[in-house]
N, C-alpha and C positions, 0 to 999 in steps of 0.2 A: 405517614409511615406506610411503606409498601406492605402488601399482604404477606410477603415472604419473610418479614422480620421474625426471627426466632428468638429464643431466650438463651442464647449462648450455650445451647445443648443441655440446658438444665432440665431436669425432670419436673414436669408440672402436673399436679393432680387437680382435676376439675371436679366440682361438686356433683354428686350423683343426682341426676334429675328426678324430681318428684311428680312432674306432670308432663303430659304430652298434649299439644293443642293443635286443632285442625280448623283453619279458616275454610269451611266446607265449600263456600261459594262466594262469588262477588256479586251475585244477583240479590237485589233487595227491593222491597215494596216502596222504599223511600229513596230519595236522591238528595241527601243532606249536602249542602254546599261544601262543608269542611270534612266530609267523610275521609278518613285516613286511607281507605282502600279504594276510593272512588267508586263505591258500589251504587248501583241504580237498577231500575227494572229492565234495562236493555243489556246489561252485562251478564250474559248467560253462562259464565264459566263455573263449572262444578268439579270438585274432586270426586272421583268414583268411589263407591263403597268398597270395591275390591281392593283398591290401593290403600284406602284408610285402614282396612282390616289387616292388610299385610304389614303396614307400618306399626300398628298396635302390637301385633305378635312379635315383630322384630325388636321393638323397643322394650317390651316387658320381659322378653327372654334375656336381653342384654343387661337391662337395668331393673332388677327386682324392687328397687327403691320407688319406682313409679307407682303411684296410688290413685291418680286422678287423670281422666281424659276430659278435655274441654272442647266442645263443638261451638263454633261461632261463625260469623259471616261478616258481610252480607246478612241475609236473613235465611237461616237454615230451615225455619219452619215453613218455607215455601214448598218444601218436599217432606211432608210429615211421614209418609211411609218409609222413606230413606232414613230419617232420623230415628224412627222407632227401631228399625233394623240395626242401626249402628249402636244405639243405646243398649239393646238386648245383647249384642255381641260383646260390648265392653264389659257388661255385667258378667258374662260368661268367663271373661278374662280376669274377673275379680277386681275390677276397677270401679271407683266411684265416678259418676258422670255428672258434668255440669253443662248446661246448654244456655246460650245467650240469645235473646230474641227481643224484638221491638213491640211485641204484643198485637200486631196487626190482626191476628186471628181471633182475639178475644172480643168479638163484636157483641156477644151476649153471654149471660151466665150459662145458658144451655150449651152454646157452642164451646165455650172454654172448658166446661165440665167434660164434654164428650172427648175433647182432645187430651186434656191432662190426665183423665182417667186411664187412657191407653198408655201414656208415659209412666204413670205410677205403676201400672201392671208390669212394665218391662224393667222397672227398677230405677227410674230417674231419681237422683239424689238432690241435685241443686238446679235452680233455674234463676237466671239473671235477667231482669227487665231493664232495657235501656230507654231513657227518656230525657227530656230537656228541651230547650228552645227550638233546636233544629228538628229533633224527632217529632215534636208536637205539631209541626207543620204537616205531618203525614199520618200520624197515629194519635187520635184524641186521648185525652187524659182518662176518659171513662173506660177505655180499653185497659189501661194500666191498672185502674182500680179493680176492674172485673178480674183481671189475671191474678192480682195479689190475693183477692178474696178466694179464688178457686185453688191456687196452689197451696195456700195455707190450710184450707179445709182438707186437702189431701196430705197434709203434713210433709210437703216438699220444702226443703230449705230454700228460702226466697230472698233475693237481694234486689234492691232498686239501685241502678247505676245512673246517677243524674249528672248531665253535662254541667260542669262547674266553671264559671269564669266571672270576673268582677261585675260585668254588666248584664248578667243573666236575668231575664224577666221571670222565668219559672222558679218558684220556690218549693222546696220539698214539703212545706207546711200545707200546700194545697192538697196533698194526699191525706194528711192527717185530719183535714177538715171533714172528711167523710166519716160519720160516726161509726158505721159498721167496720170500716177499715181500722179506725182508731182502737176499737175494741179488740179486733183480731191481732193487731200487732203489739198491743200493750203487754210488755214483759214476755213476749213470745221469742223463745230462743231460735226459732226457725226464720226469723225476719231480721234483715239488716239493711242499712243504707250505705251506699258507696258514693262518696263525693267524686264522681268520675272526672277524668281529665278531658278538658276541651282544648284542642290545639288548632289554631287557624292554618289553613292551607291555601286560601285565596288571598290575593293582594289586598282586598278590602278587609279581610279578617286580620291579616298581619298588621295592618295599619291601626287596628284597634287594640293591640297589646298595650296595656297600661305601663307607665314608668314604674320602676322599682320604688316602693315606699321607703321613707327614711328609716323606718324600723321594719326591716324585712324579716320574714319568718326563717328560722334556723334550718327548715327542711330544704332550703335552696342548696345546702351543702350535703344533701343526702347522696349516698352512693347509689349506683344502679343495680337493683336486684333482679331485673328482668333478664339480663344477659345469660345467666346460667340456670334459670329456673326450670328449663326443659325445652325440648325441641318444638318448633312451630312449623307446620306445613301449610303452604299456601294452596289455593285452588289450582294453580299451575303445576303443583307437585314440586315446588321449590322449598328447600329448607332454609328458614330464616333464623338469624341469630337471636332474635328476641321478638316479643309481641308488642314492642313499642310503637307509638303512633306514627312516627315518620319512617318506619322501617322500609316501606315501599319506595321511598325517595332516596334511600342510601344504598347504592349498589354494593358497598362492602358488607352490608348486612345480609345479602343473599349468598348463602354458602354453596348454592348450586342446585341442579336438578336431580331428583331422586330416581329418575326412570331407570338408570343403570347403576345405581349405587345404594348400598344399605344405609339406612338412616343413622345407625350408630357410627359408621365410618365417616360420613360427612359431618356429623355433629362435632367430631373431635377437632374440626377446623376452627372451632370457636377459640381455641387457644393458640392459633398460629399467628396471632397479631397482638402485640403488646398493648395497643390502645384499648382493646376490649377488657383486658385485665385491669388497666388503669381506670376505666369507667366503672368497673365493678367495685374497685377499692375506694376511689375518691369521688366519683360522680362527675358529670360534665361541667357543672358550674366552676368547680375548683380547677379543672383543666383549662377552662377559659381564663381564669385568673392567672394561671401559670403562663399562658400565651401572652396575656396583657403585660406581665412582668418582663417578658423578653423583648417586646416591641416598644416599651416605654411610652405608650399612648393608650388612651381609653378604647376599649372594645365596646361599641354601642350596644351589642346584645346583652352585655352584663348589666345594663341599666334599664332593662325591660323586665317586667314581672310576668314570668311564664312558668312552664313546667319543665322538669328535667329533660323530657323528650325534645323540647324546643332547643335547649342549649346543646344537646347531643347533635341534633341536625345542623346547628350552626358550625360545629367543629368539622363534621364530615363533608359538608357541602361548600365550605369556603376553602379554596385551594391555598390561600395565603396562610390561614390558620394551620392547615395540614402541613404546609411546608415548615412552619415554625416548629411544630412538634417533631417533625423528621430531623430537624437540626439539633434539638435540645433534649429529646426524650431520654437519652442515656444518663442524664443527670439524676433522674428519679427511678431508674430501673431497680436498683438494689432496694430502695425504700419501699417501692410499690410491691415488689415480689415478696419481700419479707412480711408486709402487712397482709398480702393476699394469702400467704401460707398460714398466717395466724388465724385469719377468718375461717379457712377451710378446716384447720385443726380444731377450732372451737366448736364447730358443728359440721360434721361430715355430710350431713344431709342438706346443707345450704341454709344460710341465714336469710330469712325473708322479712 
């Protein structure tokens, strides 16, 4: 479906965004083989503080519904003064702040305390720690344990995002085995665990995707809630359609550069293509099933057990699938738009 496909001049309302996210940098202390943004210590691309502040002001002015700003990377804690400045600015704009980090800095309790004390003082609300098989090659588990201990002692909302895939060696139980951590997280409302998405981007990784089990989980049919959750800005100052894992590999998800354009103007392009609405309503797995029904032969990706982002990437990166949709999408336009409008009316602030 070409980008220019409109909705027959119908008025479309999009959900008011509740978050704004910044991939502050592509630089990272780690070089995970399947990093979705190809981050590593040599990739020194940073989004400037001035640009980030300008986007925050513009977004909050246009969308009072925005309540949360998310700073991620790469590894944004590689420039702690910058992050303290941005956190303080966001709080002045009356936003909650979440930061995502791999904990490379939590080498000791003293070090972690010195750092998180400063973030607590400027009002950091949430911190997410990333770990799992690939992360642990660069950041030891003891750093994660130290960081958990410290942020909970400062009453900062803490989440552990663990790479999850069927053959993962690291198990979240390894964190619970630390008695002090077990005591801190027991019934603690400030602590949560996220079974994070692991998606392969190397040929070796893709070859390891397991086949679909005979009794597959119903969440394969989930719709995509990332597409209209809120604007996402890359280190290159590009506006992305979503924060999904393969977004860098899908040109259609890059809405354009923000150097000479307001974030609110460019964000409206999210609704200039019917496929995004369809993904939001039905999710990529169901769309692949639709394609399969039109070609009357099995689509191999449908029989692999992966995440929604994988199936979405299959649709966008396979010219044959895209061509099928271009030929047949009009059959579902009325149904999809009706259900889309029902979703928006049910909750104007976006169903997550």
